[in-house]
Legacy VTK file of the C-alpha trace (Angstrom):
# vtk DataFile Version 3.0
C-alpha trace
ASCII
DATASET POLYDATA
POINTS 311 float
-9.249 9.635 27.686
-9.835 6.797 24.977
-10.938 6.946 22.123
-15.057 5.398 21.733
-17.745 5.517 19.236
-19.009 8.675 20.362
-15.818 10.895 18.729
-17.626 13.450 15.946
-15.871 16.435 15.147
-12.778 17.454 13.175
-9.592 15.330 13.498
-6.867 16.914 11.502
-4.378 14.462 9.866
-0.783 16.622 11.167
1.601 16.749 8.800
5.411 16.386 9.981
7.485 19.732 9.899
10.655 19.821 8.601
13.369 22.468 8.384
14.880 22.880 5.109
17.682 20.553 5.999
15.136 17.629 7.320
15.272 18.009 10.711
11.951 17.603 12.794
10.723 20.997 13.325
9.327 21.203 17.083
8.673 24.811 17.196
6.321 24.706 13.996
4.895 21.114 15.779
3.976 23.661 18.829
2.543 25.779 16.762
0.655 23.685 14.711
-1.450 22.453 17.606
-2.274 25.938 18.486
-3.703 26.716 15.230
-5.475 23.320 15.270
-6.927 24.367 18.685
-8.040 27.841 17.413
-9.636 26.251 14.210
-12.383 24.172 16.261
-10.371 20.238 16.146
-11.752 17.989 18.544
-8.999 15.690 18.254
-6.087 14.755 16.319
-4.216 12.205 14.043
-0.462 12.185 13.685
1.796 9.759 12.037
-0.907 9.261 8.774
-0.130 8.694 5.493
0.030 12.597 5.032
2.004 12.836 7.771
5.376 11.327 6.115
5.538 8.608 8.753
7.576 5.731 6.701
10.155 8.686 6.606
10.745 9.034 10.381
12.729 6.381 12.691
10.803 5.207 15.667
11.937 7.621 18.234
10.710 9.723 16.374
7.461 8.715 15.413
7.545 8.840 19.665
8.661 11.701 19.982
5.954 13.625 17.751
3.572 11.369 19.188
4.102 12.617 22.831
4.608 16.424 21.396
0.821 16.180 19.882
-0.609 14.620 23.082
0.822 17.303 25.814
-0.121 19.952 23.479
-3.812 18.489 23.030
-4.525 18.133 26.987
-7.681 16.423 27.182
-8.398 15.831 23.649
-7.882 12.401 21.894
-4.929 11.670 19.853
-4.976 8.803 16.985
-1.578 7.594 16.311
-0.944 6.017 13.261
0.812 2.605 13.466
0.450 0.316 9.933
3.702 -1.146 9.622
5.048 -3.804 7.442
5.811 -6.334 10.208
3.295 -6.859 13.222
5.772 -6.921 15.877
6.970 -2.815 14.847
3.218 -2.309 14.621
3.243 -3.219 18.390
6.176 -1.015 19.928
4.513 1.670 18.541
1.127 1.043 19.623
1.533 0.215 22.785
4.708 3.224 23.314
1.899 5.217 21.981
-0.538 4.596 24.488
1.908 4.390 27.379
1.991 8.473 26.355
-1.849 9.242 26.913
-3.089 7.960 23.337
-6.263 7.717 22.801
-6.338 5.143 20.070
-4.515 3.916 17.401
-5.377 3.522 13.489
-4.792 0.455 11.204
-4.379 0.483 7.710
-4.075 -2.559 5.805
-1.375 -3.720 3.801
-1.658 -3.141 0.345
-0.936 -7.329 -0.181
-4.620 -8.097 1.051
-7.515 -8.500 -1.754
-9.866 -11.198 -0.683
-12.895 -10.560 2.019
-11.257 -13.477 4.610
-7.730 -11.846 3.909
-8.800 -8.640 4.775
-10.827 -9.792 7.972
-8.060 -12.374 8.912
-5.126 -8.946 9.058
-7.385 -7.153 11.509
-7.644 -9.827 14.173
-4.157 -10.836 13.434
-3.434 -7.061 14.461
-5.689 -6.889 17.076
-4.012 -9.841 18.660
-0.724 -8.476 18.196
-1.786 -4.864 19.895
-4.196 -6.512 22.632
-7.826 -5.684 22.120
-7.534 -3.022 25.462
-6.410 -0.509 22.483
-9.325 1.173 20.560
-8.449 1.276 17.104
-9.319 2.748 13.632
-10.148 0.935 10.413
-8.610 3.130 7.570
-10.447 2.461 4.537
-8.763 4.221 1.696
-8.318 1.748 -1.209
-7.555 4.820 -3.711
-3.767 4.720 -1.859
-3.579 1.477 -0.382
-5.381 -0.660 -3.384
-7.166 -3.007 -0.837
-10.885 -3.140 -1.319
-13.593 -2.860 1.836
-17.207 -3.608 1.131
-19.494 -2.687 4.200
-20.200 -6.227 5.430
-16.310 -6.682 5.644
-16.467 -3.473 7.189
-19.160 -4.987 9.568
-17.443 -8.134 10.215
-14.643 -5.927 11.196
-16.432 -4.747 13.618
-18.377 -7.026 15.199
-15.495 -9.767 15.525
-13.118 -6.871 17.616
-14.894 -5.272 20.063
-12.098 -2.544 20.273
-12.889 -0.693 17.110
-14.342 1.891 17.762
-13.852 4.175 14.180
-13.909 3.918 10.437
-11.792 6.610 8.595
-13.627 6.621 5.600
-11.762 7.947 1.722
-13.106 5.574 -0.422
-14.207 6.889 -3.800
-16.551 7.190 -4.490
-17.815 6.549 -1.362
-21.372 7.846 -0.498
-23.241 4.384 -0.894
-20.803 3.053 1.660
-22.127 5.577 4.691
-24.935 5.116 3.911
-24.962 1.154 3.805
-23.130 0.980 7.665
-25.530 3.646 8.687
-28.125 0.796 7.497
-26.497 -1.826 9.249
-26.737 0.308 13.005
-29.815 0.725 12.018
-31.221 -2.896 11.721
-28.461 -3.878 14.437
-26.444 -5.759 12.307
-23.920 -3.686 13.354
-22.732 -1.669 16.361
-22.320 2.290 16.059
-19.214 3.627 15.339
-17.697 6.796 14.592
-17.203 7.632 11.057
-14.792 10.404 9.900
-14.201 11.419 6.471
-10.601 11.964 4.379
-10.238 12.261 0.959
-9.188 16.107 1.668
-12.333 16.490 2.429
-13.660 16.487 -1.283
-16.549 14.886 -0.327
-16.921 16.157 3.277
-20.079 18.364 2.228
-22.428 15.381 1.254
-20.780 12.902 3.246
-22.356 14.744 6.547
-25.656 14.331 4.950
-25.392 10.800 4.707
-24.207 10.010 8.156
-20.707 10.446 8.889
-19.476 12.499 12.368
-16.758 14.683 10.730
-13.279 15.032 9.017
-10.131 12.964 9.607
-8.355 14.856 6.825
-5.501 17.703 6.338
-6.841 20.523 4.128
-5.089 23.483 4.418
-8.121 25.638 5.857
-8.866 22.818 9.083
-11.548 25.725 10.112
-14.026 25.271 6.875
-13.839 21.555 7.476
-14.737 22.354 11.013
-17.422 24.927 10.091
-19.029 22.565 7.223
-19.028 19.840 10.354
-21.039 22.167 12.554
-22.970 23.721 9.996
-24.107 19.880 8.679
-25.069 19.237 12.264
-26.734 21.995 12.751
-29.071 21.509 9.247
-27.825 24.802 7.823
-27.269 23.335 4.790
-27.245 25.774 2.338
-24.617 27.639 4.321
-22.364 25.117 4.743
-22.182 24.128 1.058
-21.950 27.913 0.397
-18.683 27.331 2.294
-18.025 24.267 1.191
-18.350 25.437 -2.659
-15.716 28.639 -1.946
-12.885 26.009 -0.958
-13.534 23.668 -3.610
-11.413 24.585 -6.764
-8.513 24.806 -3.832
-9.423 21.415 -2.175
-9.583 19.820 -6.208
-6.003 21.496 -6.627
-4.576 19.844 -3.058
-5.590 16.621 -4.100
-3.487 15.926 -6.769
-1.430 12.732 -6.745
2.047 13.484 -6.116
1.787 17.022 -4.880
-0.782 17.093 -3.222
0.993 17.388 -0.217
3.444 19.918 -1.252
0.826 21.846 -2.073
-1.098 21.680 1.636
2.217 22.269 2.924
2.955 25.436 0.775
-0.250 26.517 2.149
-0.232 26.238 5.481
3.545 27.668 5.624
1.584 30.675 3.926
-0.721 31.165 6.639
2.070 30.752 9.808
0.741 27.533 10.648
4.331 25.927 10.087
7.759 27.631 9.175
8.600 25.784 6.018
6.646 23.649 3.204
10.152 21.482 3.304
9.439 17.527 3.550
12.166 15.161 3.751
13.789 12.855 1.254
12.211 11.495 -0.597
9.715 14.386 -1.602
8.081 16.537 -3.860
8.538 20.482 -4.506
6.082 22.721 -6.572
7.587 24.742 -9.392
7.107 27.955 -9.447
4.041 27.318 -11.865
2.566 25.534 -9.369
3.500 28.144 -7.032
1.779 30.559 -8.580
-1.447 28.590 -9.050
-2.097 27.969 -5.820
-1.788 31.698 -4.628
-3.848 32.510 -7.158
-6.617 30.341 -5.957
-5.949 31.822 -2.771
-6.365 35.170 -3.952
-9.998 34.067 -4.788
-10.483 32.521 -2.055
-10.057 35.626 -0.152
-12.920 37.319 -1.795
-15.087 34.582 0.079
-13.785 34.217 2.694
-11.742 36.313 4.588
-9.532 33.617 6.486
-7.443 33.598 3.279
-6.353 36.956 2.659
-3.631 35.940 5.395
-2.235 33.620 2.455
-2.722 36.386 0.018
LINES 1 312
311 0 1 2 3 4 5 6 7 8 9 10 11 12 13 14 15 16 17 18 19 20 21 22 23 24 25 26 27 28 29 30 31 32 33 34 35 36 37 38 39 40 41 42 43 44 45 46 47 48 49 50 51 52 53 54 55 56 57 58 59 60 61 62 63 64 65 66 67 68 69 70 71 72 73 74 75 76 77 78 79 80 81 82 83 84 85 86 87 88 89 90 91 92 93 94 95 96 97 98 99 100 101 102 103 104 105 106 107 108 109 110 111 112 113 114 115 116 117 118 119 120 121 122 123 124 125 126 127 128 129 130 131 132 133 134 135 136 137 138 139 140 141 142 143 144 145 146 147 148 149 150 151 152 153 154 155 156 157 158 159 160 161 162 163 164 165 166 167 168 169 170 171 172 173 174 175 176 177 178 179 180 181 182 183 184 185 186 187 188 189 190 191 192 193 194 195 196 197 198 199 200 201 202 203 204 205 206 207 208 209 210 211 212 213 214 215 216 217 218 219 220 221 222 223 224 225 226 227 228 229 230 231 232 233 234 235 236 237 238 239 240 241 242 243 244 245 246 247 248 249 250 251 252 253 254 255 256 257 258 259 260 261 262 263 264 265 266 267 268 269 270 271 272 273 274 275 276 277 278 279 280 281 282 283 284 285 286 287 288 289 290 291 292 293 294 295 296 297 298 299 300 301 302 303 304 305 306 307 308 309 310
């Protein structure tokens, strides 16, 4: 199944589970797959920034990709293939597609500054991996420091027919979603899927601005799936009520430097993974931080029973 512009729903960004000694935990990968499917995932993204992809050897990256593809069956698996060099990007992209991936995600390198540099990079990247591979633009200026205007995104989409999706995680970025959807309505940009990141921090209004769903890794994927579903059904108050209940934990998880540690800790407490270990170099929560997360989970349990599993 190849990725196309109709993709929607929840595509969790999968963390890479490790044992405390730094080995990949295959059993936890299988548990993650099962729990994401139970949560309502309509696809998944592996080897993203929060998946600790740079810490993996090429063979490990491909093995994890293959395991998720097998576990998700007919549902689409997107593989992050961003790399400093185009040769490495091409190898992983082609190898992942040979394993059955639905498409790949490409982030711009932090060195890009001008619009011409950004659009030129994507032309070169697609020439390297092949125009037959559907790809996702990752727009994450807070981490990557590359600023893409709506017009630049439109140019990338129009110049590269294999572009089928934008992973939108600009901040603030609601107006960018509106601008892109306006381009589509006026006919100056063909339709693409827009899935949003930022840990789900703005998902409530992103859906109302025209997003098709979420591609992020918050430790309660069920909430993300529910907000997407309720928003699409026009049940605005229910969507916002559920989102608001989770907002304190969402905010806490978005702290720079410890966000992945928080996410893995909660996923471990919920039984998604066996250990919250990160492969070195990595961060870890202090006892005080763990106590704060536990407090937030206990408060959340009063409004969402699914948090009682972690209390």
